[in-house]
C-alpha positions, 0 to 999 in steps of 0.5 A: 331641225335634225335633218338640217343638222344632219346636212350641216354635219355632212357638209362639215365632214366634206369640208374637213375632208377637203382640207385634209386632201388639200387640193391646189386651189385650197393651198393657193388661197391659204398661201395668198392669205399669208401673203396678205399678212406680209404685205399688211405688216412687212418686216420692219427695216433694220440696220443692214447686217448683210450687203449685196455686192451687185453685178448690176448694169453699171458694173457690166458697163465698167467691167464687161459682159458677164461672165467676167474672167475669173481673175476679175472675180478674184480681184473683187474678192481681194477688194472685199477682203481688204475692205473688212468683209466678214465672209463672202458668199456667191449666188453664182456657180463656177462650174465650167472652165473660164474661156478667157483663162490663159491656158484656154486661150492657148489651147483654142488658138493653135496658130499662135506663135510658139513663144506666145503660147508657151508664155500663156501656158506658163501663166496660172489659170484664171481658176487658180487665180480665183482659188488663190483669192478664195484661199486668202479670204472666207468665201462660201461658193454657191452651188445648185441642185436639180431634181433630175438625175442627169449624169451629164451635169456632173460626169457621174457619181462624185464624192460630195463633201457633207457639212458637219452636223449633229442631230437632236431628237430623231433622225432628220433624213427622212424629212429633208428635201432630196435632190439627186444631182448637185451642180458643183464648182470646179474642184480647184475652186471648191476645195479651197472655199471655206464653205459651199452653200446651195442657192436652190430656191423653188417657188410654190405652184403659183410661182411665188417664192415663199419658202426656202430650204435651209437644209437638204439632201443632195446626192445622199449628203446633208447640205446647207443653203447659201444663207445658212452656210454663210452664217455657219462660216461667219461664226467659226465654221462649227457643225450645225444641228438639226432638231427633229420632232414627231412631225419632222424637222422643228428647226436648225441651230447654226451659229448658236441661233435656233432657226425654226423650220417647217417639217422639211427644213424650209423657212418662211422668210419674213420679207420687207420691200427690196431696199437699195441700202442693201446694195453696193455696185460690184463695179464701184468696189472694183474701181475703189469708189465704194466706201470701206464702211459699206463693206466693213463688218458686213456679211457680203453676198455677190449676186446680180440685179442686172435685167439681162441676167434674169435672176428675179423672183416673185415674193409675197411683197414684190413681183420682182426681187433679185434672187440674191436678196432672198438669201440676204433677207433670210440672213437678216431674219436669222440675225435679228431673230425675226422668223415666220413659222408655221407650227407643225400642229397648225393643221391639226389645230385648224381642223379641230377649230373648224370641227368645234366651230362648225359643230357650234354653228350646227347646234347654235344657228337653228336656235336663233333668227336670221338677223342674229345668224348674220350677226353671229356669222360676221362676228365669228368670221371676223374673229377668225381673221383678226385672230390669225392676223394677231398671231402673225403680228404678235408671234409671227405665226402663220395660221390659216384664216382662209379655210376656217372663214370659208368653211364657217361661211358655207356652214352659216349659209346652209344652216341659216337657209335650213333655219328659215325653211324650218321656221316657215314649216313650223309656223305652218304646222302650228297654224294647221294644228291649232287653227281650228281651236284658237283665234287667228291672232293667237295662232300667229302669236303662238307660231312666232313665239312657241311656249316653253316648258315650265321649269321644276324639280323634286327631291328624291333618293338617287344613285349617281354614277360618274365615269371618265377615261384615264389619260384622255389628254394623251389619247386625244393628242395622238389624234391631232391630225385625225379628229374624225378618228378620235370622234369615231373612237369616242362614239364607239366607246360611249355607245358601249358604256351607254348600253351598260347604263340603259340595259339596267334602266339608268338615265344618262344625264349628260356626256361631258367629252369622254365622261358620262353622268348617269343616275337611277331612281328617276324619273322611274321608281327603282327600289334596287337603284343602288344595285343596278348602278353597281352592276352597270359600273362593273359591266362598263369596266368589262365592256371597256376591256372588251373594246380594247381587245377588239381594237387591239385585233383591228390594229394588228390587221391595220398597222397604220393605226395606233392602239391606245388602251382605254381605261376608265374610272367609275364613281358611284354614290347614293343619297338625296338629290334635287332632280327635274328640268333645269336650265333656262327658258330657252334650253333645259335638261332633265338633271340632278343636283346636290351634294350626292352628285358632287361626291360621286364625281369626286369618287370617280376622280379618286379611282386612279390614285387608289388603283381601282376601277370602281369606287363606292360611297359608304351609303352605296356600299351599305346598300349592296354590301351583302350582294356584291363583292365590296372592299373598304379601302379608306376614309377620305376627306375629298376636296370641297367637303369637310366631313370624311367619307368611308369609301369602298371598291367594287371588284365583283358580282354576286358569285364572287361574294360566296368565294372563299378567296374573296372572304379571305381577301376581305378579312386580310384587307380589314386587318390591314386597315385596322392595323394601319389606323392603329399605327401598327405598321409592321402588322399592316405591312404583313396583312398587305403582303398576304393580300397579293397572292389572294388577289392574283388567284381571284384575278382581281387587279389590286396592284395599285391599291396595294402599292399605295398603302405600301408607300404610305406605310413606309412613309409613316414608318419614317414620319409617324403621324402622331397620336391625334391622327384619325386615319383620314386621308385628305385628297388634294385633288378632285 
């Protein structure tokens, strides 16, 4: 069983490493899974807030081949403006002069009569005609970016206008996609446009367009995508905002709407099928055939679906979708608040799930038969698939099901195979060991159903120890993307603390995440069990401190790692318990139960509010009070108990007991507690002040304890507890 589990752990670590590396085939399978979700549940159709004025085959027949003269494009803008378009965006860039402009015709035909040439040159250029039309409307001109810094594309370095924006949180610039060159419109056109948006859309390695950058850096300037810029202009042209977290961008705010993005500023459009209801033929608009209602009150995108112009893209829901429709669907996503998003924590969550589920499989499968293993495998894999689709369906959240399903399937196959081989080997061993003593029928029965140990227990005095890491949630959250690192850290930490227990003949009952439960005086009799437990508690605090120093030096040598100081709390209590093999017929542990155990656990939980490392119950303090440095700190009624308990803190070994400084500290502490319980607040405050310098000289950390009582005294001065107050503090938490 151990070898099979070791093989399972190795496979699990290899699978986790594969996911962290994320080679192309892993990401491709993941993306295909997301595509399946979109095909199973495409975005519901809505009343179209955006219209595509389509340069389609019919328009090319009516107006002529593309590119059209800029004067025709100007006429199209005037028609759309007159029909009531909110704003107009072009999925086209006008980067070169119009070859049909009057001035270009005059320049390209030197043999024209002088009068005709002069007349042509006197006419406004087509660019100016287009610019005038743009100036009369709200137009967002399209631009595109390239990844190659080719100076020939734009004739050297330019002054690129930046979109007004604000940053919420950290600096977003390091996370944005960056493009070295921008293909702009001609200056006469660009300068009068209400906005300028990029229609850059890049496919994933498999050629499918799944993600679109809404904000990016081009020539060191922040720019918006065409869809986002149209939304900004349509809502007044105010600045947009970028919200940045620890993992990168979390989203942008444009037009008063928060749009969640991935860490690089890209969105996952929730597509639906290409709908002709979005389209109006550009030719019908220019000829006055399109109804005004088809344009009025709509945002308008001008693009093409003509086959010859080849502006088609593969998307999760369609093999061929006009590129302009991708921008239209993004606008619909934003306006209807229907986004897909893959949270920044998704990878960490998936890795942690695979780790936890994988460990469960490694632990669980060797304990069950083959048929149950198959049922468990189908159930777990099915739940993963259903859970991921539920997240998509109900929350529009993209959670990867492919890798967890594949990893669990691989682990189940390995462990089930190892389980079968182990069962066969166990049967052979049982037959070999008992075959000469029992009848064949009994040997077969024993091989098929090995006898379980009987359960039992006894009552005896034990000293219980509980320890836990303070702030473990914060530490574990910092390892979201590195679960292996957290595992290594906790194993190293628990090993050090376990040695402190085992070297003093303690029994480690169990590990509970970052916590340890241990006890003394069972199964072996130890007459000084309370003293051993207390020495172990102090040693655990020291070992935790030593580990912090080691890790601080390691982090100094490796700045890529983060240092998190590990501080522990220890609770120790002595009393009668029931101890023995406890559990079920299938699994049991040698453990202890009883009120003494519960109180020890509660005492550990009080170490943080009292600002001390080790808290002892009264019976333990009585047992070791003359041998170790112990201070009484309160009388407390812990959660779940009616009777108050006198509690103490353990601050040093035997050598500190004889120290005059400790004797002075204990005297001052007792005086403070007596005056505190007698409601002599001034005397208690003076005694408390006298404790501070003594604790500093002894090197004892009592700042939190002193601060706690100082706060209580100040409170009771203002709010006297009354004559019937018994001085007992009631703990509100465990």
